[in-house]
C-alpha positions as CSV (number, residue, x, y, z in Angstrom):
1,M,-239.7,-62.3,-233.3
2,T,-240.8,-63.8,-229.9
3,R,-238.9,-67.0,-229.0
4,A,-241.1,-70.0,-228.5
5,K,-240.9,-71.4,-224.9
6,L,-239.5,-74.8,-224.2
7,C,-241.9,-77.1,-222.5
8,L,-241.0,-80.3,-220.7
9,T,-243.6,-83.0,-220.9
10,L,-243.6,-85.1,-217.7
11,T,-245.0,-88.6,-218.0
12,G,-244.0,-90.2,-214.7
13,K,-246.2,-92.5,-212.7
14,T,-245.9,-90.4,-209.5
15,L,-245.6,-86.7,-208.8
16,A,-242.3,-87.3,-206.9
17,E,-240.9,-89.0,-210.1
18,D,-242.0,-86.0,-212.2
19,L,-240.5,-83.5,-209.8
20,E,-237.2,-85.3,-209.7
21,T,-237.1,-85.3,-213.5
22,L,-238.0,-81.6,-213.6
23,E,-235.2,-80.8,-211.3
24,K,-232.7,-82.4,-213.7
25,Y,-234.0,-80.5,-216.7
26,R,-235.0,-77.2,-215.0
27,P,-232.1,-75.1,-216.4
28,F,-233.2,-76.0,-219.9
29,V,-236.9,-75.4,-219.9
30,D,-239.5,-72.6,-219.4
31,I,-242.7,-74.6,-218.7
32,A,-243.6,-78.0,-217.4
33,E,-246.5,-80.0,-218.7
34,L,-247.8,-82.5,-216.2
35,R,-249.4,-85.4,-218.0
36,G,-252.0,-86.5,-215.5
37,D,-253.1,-89.4,-217.7
38,F,-249.8,-91.2,-217.0
39,L,-250.1,-90.8,-213.2
40,Q,-251.1,-93.7,-211.0
41,E,-254.8,-93.4,-209.9
42,D,-254.0,-92.4,-206.3
43,E,-251.4,-89.8,-207.4
44,R,-254.1,-88.0,-209.5
45,L,-255.8,-87.0,-206.3
46,S,-252.8,-84.7,-205.5
47,L,-252.7,-82.9,-208.9
48,R,-253.5,-79.6,-207.2
49,Q,-250.2,-79.5,-205.4
50,F,-247.9,-79.9,-208.4
51,P,-247.5,-76.2,-209.5
52,R,-246.5,-75.2,-206.0
53,L,-243.9,-78.0,-205.7
54,A,-242.6,-77.4,-209.2
55,G,-241.9,-73.7,-208.9
56,I,-242.2,-73.2,-212.7
57,P,-245.2,-72.3,-214.9
58,C,-247.2,-75.6,-215.4
59,I,-249.7,-77.0,-217.9
60,L,-252.1,-79.7,-216.8
61,T,-253.0,-82.2,-219.5
62,I,-255.1,-85.3,-219.0
63,R,-255.0,-86.7,-222.5
64,R,-257.6,-89.2,-223.8
65,R,-256.4,-92.3,-225.5
66,I,-258.2,-91.3,-228.7
67,D,-256.0,-88.2,-228.8
68,G,-252.8,-90.1,-228.2
69,G,-252.9,-90.2,-224.4
70,M,-253.5,-92.8,-221.7
71,F,-256.8,-91.8,-220.1
72,D,-259.7,-94.0,-220.9
73,E,-262.0,-93.6,-217.9
74,G,-264.5,-91.3,-219.6
75,D,-265.0,-87.5,-219.7
76,A,-267.0,-87.5,-216.5
77,A,-264.1,-88.8,-214.5
78,R,-261.7,-86.5,-216.3
79,T,-263.9,-83.5,-215.5
80,V,-263.7,-84.3,-211.8
81,L,-259.9,-84.5,-212.0
82,F,-259.7,-81.1,-213.8
83,A,-262.0,-79.6,-211.2
84,R,-259.9,-80.9,-208.3
85,A,-256.8,-79.5,-210.0
86,I,-257.9,-75.9,-210.5
87,S,-260.3,-75.4,-207.6
88,F,-259.3,-73.6,-204.4
89,A,-256.9,-71.5,-206.3
90,D,-254.0,-69.8,-204.4
91,A,-253.9,-66.0,-204.2
92,D,-250.4,-66.4,-205.5
93,R,-251.1,-67.4,-209.1
94,S,-247.6,-68.9,-209.6
95,K,-248.8,-71.7,-207.3
96,N,-251.7,-72.6,-209.6
97,F,-251.7,-74.3,-213.0
98,Q,-251.1,-71.4,-215.4
99,F,-252.3,-73.5,-218.4
100,I,-254.8,-76.3,-218.8
101,D,-255.3,-78.3,-222.0
102,F,-258.8,-79.0,-223.2
103,E,-259.5,-80.7,-226.5
104,E,-261.7,-78.9,-229.1
105,D,-264.7,-81.0,-228.3
106,F,-264.3,-80.8,-224.5
107,H,-266.5,-77.9,-223.3
108,V,-267.5,-77.8,-219.6
109,A,-268.7,-74.3,-218.8
110,S,-267.9,-74.6,-215.0
111,L,-264.3,-75.6,-215.8
112,Q,-263.9,-72.8,-218.3
113,D,-265.4,-70.2,-215.9
114,A,-263.1,-71.4,-213.1
115,A,-260.0,-71.2,-215.4
116,L,-261.0,-67.7,-216.4
117,A,-261.6,-66.6,-212.8
118,F,-258.3,-68.0,-211.6
119,G,-256.2,-66.7,-214.5
120,T,-255.5,-70.1,-216.0
121,R,-255.2,-70.0,-219.7
122,I,-256.8,-72.8,-221.8
123,I,-254.9,-74.5,-224.5
124,R,-257.6,-75.5,-226.9
125,S,-256.2,-78.5,-228.8
126,V,-257.0,-80.7,-231.7
127,H,-255.0,-83.9,-232.5
128,D,-255.1,-86.1,-235.5
129,M,-252.8,-89.1,-234.8
130,E,-253.1,-90.6,-238.3
131,H,-253.5,-87.8,-240.9
132,P,-252.4,-84.3,-241.7
133,I,-254.6,-81.3,-240.9
134,T,-255.1,-78.7,-243.6
135,D,-256.4,-75.1,-243.7
136,I,-254.5,-74.3,-240.5
137,R,-255.5,-70.6,-240.3
138,S,-259.3,-71.4,-240.4
139,R,-258.9,-74.2,-237.8
140,L,-257.0,-71.8,-235.5
141,E,-259.8,-69.3,-235.7
142,E,-262.4,-71.9,-235.0
143,L,-260.5,-73.2,-231.9
144,S,-259.9,-70.0,-230.1
145,S,-262.9,-68.2,-228.6
146,S,-261.0,-65.6,-226.6
147,S,-257.5,-64.2,-226.0
148,M,-257.4,-66.4,-222.9
149,E,-257.3,-69.5,-225.1
150,I,-254.3,-70.7,-227.0
151,P,-255.3,-72.8,-230.0
152,K,-253.1,-75.9,-230.6
153,I,-253.1,-78.1,-233.8
154,A,-251.1,-81.3,-233.8
155,F,-251.2,-83.8,-236.6
156,M,-249.3,-86.8,-238.1
157,P,-247.9,-85.9,-241.5
158,H,-247.8,-88.4,-244.3
159,S,-244.8,-86.8,-246.1
160,L,-242.5,-83.8,-245.8
161,D,-244.9,-81.9,-248.1
162,D,-247.4,-81.8,-245.2
163,V,-244.8,-80.2,-243.0
164,R,-243.9,-77.7,-245.7
165,R,-247.6,-76.6,-246.0
166,L,-247.7,-76.1,-242.2
167,F,-244.7,-73.7,-242.4
168,M,-246.3,-71.9,-245.4
169,E,-249.6,-71.3,-243.6
170,A,-247.8,-70.1,-240.5
171,E,-246.1,-67.3,-242.4
172,S,-249.3,-65.2,-242.5
173,L,-250.0,-65.6,-238.7
174,K,-249.7,-62.3,-236.9
175,D,-248.8,-63.4,-233.3
176,N,-247.4,-66.3,-231.3
177,N,-250.7,-67.1,-229.5
178,H,-250.9,-70.6,-231.0
179,I,-249.1,-74.0,-231.0
180,L,-248.5,-75.9,-234.3
181,V,-247.0,-79.3,-234.3
182,A,-246.2,-81.8,-237.0
183,M,-245.7,-85.1,-235.1
184,G,-243.4,-88.0,-235.8
185,E,-239.9,-87.9,-237.3
186,L,-241.1,-86.1,-240.4
187,G,-242.2,-83.2,-238.1
188,I,-239.0,-82.7,-236.2
189,P,-238.3,-79.4,-238.1
190,S,-241.6,-78.0,-236.6
191,R,-240.2,-78.6,-233.1
192,I,-236.7,-77.2,-233.6
193,L,-238.0,-74.3,-235.7
194,A,-241.0,-73.6,-233.4
195,T,-240.0,-69.9,-233.2
196,K,-240.2,-69.7,-237.1
197,L,-243.7,-71.1,-236.8
198,K,-244.4,-68.3,-234.3
199,N,-245.4,-70.9,-231.8
200,F,-246.1,-70.1,-228.1
201,L,-244.2,-73.2,-227.1
202,T,-242.6,-76.4,-228.3
203,Y,-242.8,-79.7,-226.4
204,T,-239.9,-81.9,-225.3
205,S,-239.6,-85.1,-223.3
206,P,-236.9,-86.2,-220.8
207,A,-234.5,-88.8,-222.3
208,E,-235.5,-91.2,-219.5
209,T,-239.2,-91.2,-220.5
210,V,-239.1,-90.3,-224.2
211,A,-240.3,-93.8,-225.0
212,N,-243.7,-92.7,-223.5
213,T,-244.1,-90.3,-226.3
214,A,-242.2,-92.3,-229.0
215,G,-244.7,-91.8,-231.7
216,L,-244.5,-88.0,-231.4
217,A,-240.7,-87.8,-231.9
218,H,-240.1,-85.4,-229.0
219,L,-236.5,-84.4,-228.6
220,D,-235.1,-84.1,-225.1
221,P,-234.4,-80.6,-223.6
222,M,-230.6,-81.1,-223.5
223,T,-230.6,-82.0,-227.2
224,M,-232.7,-79.0,-228.0
225,N,-230.4,-76.7,-226.1
226,N,-226.9,-78.3,-226.4
227,V,-227.2,-79.5,-230.0
228,Y,-229.7,-77.1,-231.6
229,H,-229.2,-74.1,-229.3
230,F,-232.9,-73.6,-229.4
231,K,-233.0,-70.6,-227.1
232,Q,-230.7,-68.7,-229.4
233,L,-232.7,-69.1,-232.6
234,D,-234.4,-66.0,-233.9
235,G,-235.8,-64.4,-237.0
236,E,-232.3,-63.9,-238.4
237,T,-231.1,-67.5,-237.9
238,K,-229.8,-69.1,-241.1
239,I,-231.1,-72.6,-241.6
240,F,-229.0,-75.6,-242.9
241,G,-229.8,-79.3,-242.7
242,I,-229.3,-82.9,-243.8
243,T,-231.8,-84.8,-245.9
244,G,-232.2,-88.5,-246.6
245,W,-234.4,-91.5,-246.0
246,P,-234.9,-93.1,-243.5
247,L,-232.3,-90.8,-241.9
248,S,-232.5,-92.8,-238.7
249,A,-229.2,-91.8,-237.2
250,T,-226.8,-89.0,-238.0
251,S,-224.1,-87.1,-236.1
252,S,-224.1,-84.2,-238.6
253,P,-226.3,-81.8,-236.6
254,E,-224.0,-82.0,-233.6
255,L,-220.9,-81.5,-235.9
256,H,-222.3,-78.4,-237.7
257,N,-224.1,-76.8,-234.8
258,S,-221.0,-77.0,-232.7
259,G,-219.2,-75.2,-235.4
260,Y,-221.7,-72.4,-235.5
261,Q,-221.3,-71.9,-231.8
262,K,-217.6,-72.0,-232.0
263,H,-217.5,-69.3,-234.7
264,K,-220.5,-67.3,-233.3
265,I,-222.5,-67.8,-236.4
266,N,-226.3,-67.4,-236.1
267,A,-227.3,-70.6,-237.8
268,V,-228.9,-74.0,-237.1
269,Y,-228.5,-77.3,-238.8
270,I,-231.6,-79.6,-238.7
271,P,-232.6,-83.1,-239.9
272,V,-235.0,-83.0,-242.9
273,K,-236.4,-86.4,-243.4
274,A,-237.7,-86.8,-247.0
275,E,-238.7,-89.9,-248.9
276,K,-238.0,-88.1,-252.2
277,F,-235.3,-85.5,-252.9
278,E,-237.8,-83.3,-254.6
279,Q,-239.7,-83.0,-251.4
280,A,-236.6,-81.9,-249.5
281,L,-235.8,-79.3,-252.2
282,D,-239.3,-77.9,-252.1
283,F,-239.2,-77.8,-248.3
284,A,-235.8,-76.0,-248.4
285,N,-237.1,-73.4,-250.9
286,S,-240.3,-72.8,-248.9
287,I,-238.7,-72.2,-245.5
288,G,-235.4,-70.6,-246.6
289,I,-232.9,-73.4,-246.0
290,Q,-229.5,-72.2,-247.3
291,G,-227.7,-75.5,-247.7
292,M,-228.1,-79.2,-247.1
293,S,-226.1,-82.3,-246.7
294,V,-227.5,-85.1,-248.8
295,T,-227.3,-88.7,-247.7
296,V,-228.8,-92.1,-248.9
297,P,-230.7,-92.6,-251.1
298,H,-230.7,-89.1,-252.6
299,K,-227.1,-88.5,-253.7
300,G,-227.8,-89.5,-257.3
301,S,-231.2,-87.8,-257.4
302,V,-229.6,-84.4,-256.9
303,L,-228.3,-84.4,-260.5
304,S,-231.8,-84.4,-261.9
305,Y,-232.8,-81.3,-260.0
306,I,-229.7,-79.2,-259.7
307,Q,-227.8,-78.3,-262.9
308,N,-225.1,-76.2,-261.3
309,Q,-222.5,-78.9,-260.4
310,D,-218.9,-78.8,-259.5
311,E,-216.3,-80.9,-261.3
312,R,-216.4,-83.7,-258.7
313,V,-220.1,-84.1,-258.9
314,E,-219.9,-84.3,-262.7
315,A,-217.2,-86.9,-262.5
316,I,-218.6,-88.9,-259.7
317,G,-222.3,-88.7,-260.7
318,A,-223.4,-88.1,-257.1
319,S,-223.7,-85.1,-254.7
320,N,-223.7,-85.0,-250.9
321,T,-223.9,-81.2,-250.6
322,I,-226.2,-78.6,-252.0
323,L,-225.9,-74.8,-251.5
324,R,-228.2,-72.0,-252.4
325,K,-226.5,-68.9,-254.0
326,G,-229.1,-66.2,-254.7
327,S,-232.0,-67.9,-256.3
328,S,-230.1,-70.9,-257.6
329,W,-228.8,-74.2,-256.1
330,Y,-225.3,-75.6,-256.6
331,A,-224.3,-79.2,-256.1
332,Y,-220.9,-80.4,-254.5
333,N,-219.3,-83.6,-253.4
334,T,-217.2,-83.6,-250.3
335,D,-217.5,-87.4,-249.7
336,A,-214.5,-88.3,-252.0
337,M,-212.2,-85.9,-250.2
338,G,-213.4,-86.9,-246.8
339,F,-213.0,-90.6,-247.6
340,A,-209.5,-90.3,-249.1
341,R,-208.2,-88.4,-246.1
342,A,-209.7,-90.8,-243.6
343,L,-208.5,-93.9,-245.5
344,L,-204.9,-92.7,-245.8
345,E,-204.8,-91.8,-242.1
346,C,-206.2,-95.2,-241.1
347,T,-203.9,-97.2,-243.3
348,G,-200.8,-95.0,-242.9
349,L,-200.4,-95.0,-246.7
350,K,-199.6,-92.1,-248.9
351,S,-201.4,-93.5,-252.0
352,L,-203.1,-96.7,-253.1
353,A,-200.5,-97.5,-255.8
354,G,-200.1,-101.3,-256.0
355,K,-203.1,-102.0,-253.9
356,H,-206.1,-104.1,-255.1
357,V,-209.3,-102.6,-253.6
358,A,-212.7,-104.2,-253.3
359,I,-215.6,-101.7,-253.2
360,I,-218.8,-103.1,-251.8
361,G,-221.9,-101.5,-253.1
362,A,-222.7,-99.2,-256.0
363,G,-224.7,-96.3,-254.5
364,G,-223.8,-92.6,-254.2
365,A,-221.2,-93.3,-251.6
366,A,-219.6,-96.0,-253.7
367,K,-219.3,-93.6,-256.6
368,A,-217.4,-91.1,-254.4
369,V,-215.2,-93.9,-253.1
370,A,-214.4,-95.2,-256.6
371,Y,-213.4,-91.6,-257.7
372,A,-211.1,-91.3,-254.7
373,V,-209.5,-94.7,-255.2
374,K,-208.8,-93.8,-258.8
375,K,-207.3,-90.5,-257.8
376,L,-205.1,-92.3,-255.2
377,N,-203.8,-94.6,-258.0
378,G,-205.5,-97.8,-256.8
379,K,-206.9,-100.7,-258.7
380,A,-210.4,-101.8,-257.8
381,C,-213.3,-104.2,-258.4
382,I,-216.8,-103.1,-257.6
383,F,-219.1,-105.7,-256.1
384,N,-222.8,-105.2,-256.1
385,R,-226.0,-107.3,-256.1
386,T,-227.2,-105.4,-259.2
387,V,-224.3,-106.0,-261.5
388,R,-225.2,-103.3,-264.1
389,R,-224.9,-100.6,-261.4
390,A,-221.5,-101.9,-260.5
391,Q,-220.6,-102.0,-264.2
392,A,-221.6,-98.3,-264.7
393,I,-219.2,-97.1,-262.1
394,A,-216.4,-99.5,-262.9
395,E,-216.2,-98.7,-266.6
396,A,-215.9,-95.0,-265.8
397,Y,-212.5,-95.7,-264.1
398,G,-211.3,-98.8,-265.8
399,F,-212.1,-101.0,-262.8
400,K,-213.5,-104.5,-262.7
401,Y,-216.9,-105.4,-261.5
402,A,-218.7,-108.5,-260.2
403,P,-221.9,-109.7,-258.5
404,L,-221.9,-109.4,-254.7
405,S,-222.4,-113.1,-254.1
406,P,-220.5,-116.3,-253.1
407,E,-219.6,-116.9,-256.7
408,S,-217.3,-113.9,-256.6
409,N,-215.2,-115.2,-253.7
410,A,-212.1,-115.8,-255.8
411,L,-212.2,-112.3,-257.3
412,L,-213.0,-110.8,-253.9
413,R,-209.9,-112.5,-252.5
414,K,-207.8,-111.1,-255.2
415,Y,-209.0,-107.5,-254.5
416,S,-208.9,-107.9,-250.7
417,S,-205.9,-105.7,-249.8
418,I,-208.4,-103.1,-248.8
419,I,-212.1,-103.7,-248.6
420,I,-214.4,-100.7,-248.5
421,Q,-217.9,-101.3,-247.4
422,T,-220.3,-98.5,-248.7
423,T,-223.7,-100.0,-248.2
424,S,-226.1,-99.2,-245.4
425,K,-226.1,-102.8,-244.1
426,G,-225.1,-102.9,-240.4
427,M,-226.2,-99.4,-239.7
428,N,-227.7,-99.0,-236.2
429,C,-227.2,-102.8,-235.7
430,T,-225.6,-104.4,-232.7
431,E,-226.5,-108.0,-233.6
432,S,-224.0,-110.7,-234.7
433,S,-223.2,-110.9,-238.4
434,N,-225.9,-112.4,-240.6
435,A,-227.1,-112.1,-244.2
436,D,-229.2,-109.1,-243.3
437,N,-226.6,-106.9,-241.7
438,D,-223.3,-108.1,-243.2
439,P,-222.9,-107.6,-247.0
440,L,-220.0,-110.0,-247.0
441,F,-221.5,-112.7,-244.8
442,F,-220.4,-115.3,-247.3
443,Y,-216.7,-114.2,-247.3
444,E,-214.1,-115.7,-244.8
445,F,-211.5,-113.1,-243.7
446,S,-207.9,-114.3,-243.7
447,G,-206.7,-111.7,-241.3
448,K,-204.6,-109.9,-243.9
449,E,-207.4,-107.6,-245.2
450,F,-207.9,-104.0,-244.2
451,L,-211.6,-103.2,-243.8
452,F,-213.0,-99.7,-244.0
453,D,-216.7,-99.4,-243.3
454,I,-218.2,-96.0,-244.1
455,I,-220.9,-96.6,-241.4
456,Y,-220.1,-95.0,-238.0
457,V,-223.2,-95.9,-236.0
458,P,-222.5,-98.3,-234.3
459,A,-218.8,-97.7,-234.0
460,T,-218.2,-101.4,-234.7
461,T,-220.6,-102.9,-237.3
462,P,-221.2,-106.7,-237.6
463,I,-218.8,-107.0,-240.5
464,M,-216.2,-105.1,-238.6
465,A,-216.6,-107.3,-235.6
466,R,-216.2,-110.4,-237.7
467,A,-213.1,-109.1,-239.5
468,M,-211.5,-108.0,-236.2
469,A,-212.1,-111.5,-234.8
470,E,-210.0,-112.9,-237.6
471,G,-207.1,-110.4,-237.0
472,C,-207.9,-107.8,-239.6
473,R,-207.3,-104.1,-239.1
474,V,-210.6,-102.2,-239.4
475,C,-211.8,-98.6,-239.5
476,N,-215.3,-97.0,-239.4
477,G,-216.5,-94.0,-241.2
478,Y,-216.5,-91.5,-238.4
479,N,-213.4,-89.6,-239.6
480,M,-214.8,-89.6,-243.1
481,L,-217.9,-87.9,-241.6
482,L,-215.8,-85.3,-239.9
483,Y,-213.7,-84.4,-242.9
484,Q,-216.5,-84.2,-245.4
485,G,-218.5,-82.3,-242.9
486,Y,-215.7,-79.8,-242.3
487,R,-215.7,-79.0,-246.0
488,Q,-219.5,-78.7,-246.1
489,F,-219.3,-76.3,-243.2
490,E,-216.8,-74.2,-245.1
491,L,-219.1,-74.2,-248.2
492,F,-222.1,-73.2,-246.1
493,T,-220.5,-70.5,-244.0
494,G,-217.3,-69.4,-245.9
495,T,-215.4,-70.2,-242.7
496,E,-213.0,-73.0,-242.0
497,Y,-214.3,-75.3,-239.3
């Protein structure tokens, strides 16, 4: 299987800025795409010089605003710019644009003839910035009129099902003379697994200018190479991943992919963003994913779809790990073990005997925490806004339960030796504590509490900052992530991390 090339999309305002950026990322990429629509007007007059200065195969794209670009001066002006860029070709073809991107409805015979004469291949592209595109194979045939043209289809999926269908249609394609892209965060698997899609290339953006292509969810070249080891992926690469919603921040790909490199395992671990667990499972079955980490809000949904469950999953009622064995899936829970080890390390305790523990939240993570607290001989009270959910967990372990509200302050104080925060409030938040990012905004810390927040991004959440200010000892969930991830890695690969 031919590896897809890695393309760096350059969206600077000047050619000098783009060349400086290219120099930084040169070791990581195969091709550079010059986005002429981002250049200042006077800089566009020098487009022709860029391939010679870049010293790398280059694509020229001048994208219209309707197709997600910045150019809105009309096709007549754009035609002139394209003509200036490919005219007076150098005898040394490496100094010319080797590719030029024309949309499906942009047909200018003189430009096409010039491209053909000078050996510049046309990327014939279609973009739908709002909706998925179906019947991929037929559209590819319609787009490409000759072997000199590379058909490109890029669309915005509405769900992971749209991305799954893209991969399914790509299975029957015979060569890699095409580019298929599902844009946005849902489509990230189509970028990392571009080789599986038999793509000619996949697009990346520099970290410095990735905001210019924010809606497309480009990854930067260093992430593609250093985290996902893109250039090493091939037809034999095993695929693992993590699924959840919104799955806005996770360190799991770095953890697992570093392990594969360390142990020389041909595998990759990718984010699989899915609003429903069923979509993630269908996607995994379709593209051959061997195992997945499962995060909020799907940890409970696993039980409805996977009947083979280990004893922890059955006891906890939640799973954070699924693994394919043959044609069947198996569910595991490594959260409880990871949490218990991290908590004991942070507190310096050997057990929770004699400790009164407050568990904040009643989701999948809270279920694993409650299981671990019971195993460590602690007494607990579960606080949650929906009391019946807290009750369901508490009664399984003989714990107390209460509403997560100011009326529970007295009971919360009684169970405040160790407070364990299991909700998503405070994730990716750097603001000061308030009712939206701090689940205990109504509680005044005395300074005697130990607070364990399972969130690890940011390293200090709003509730942690507030507790620290009052003299409390605190710990985030990073070590919990590591320990549960190490066990997942072992389940996935049969090798200790």
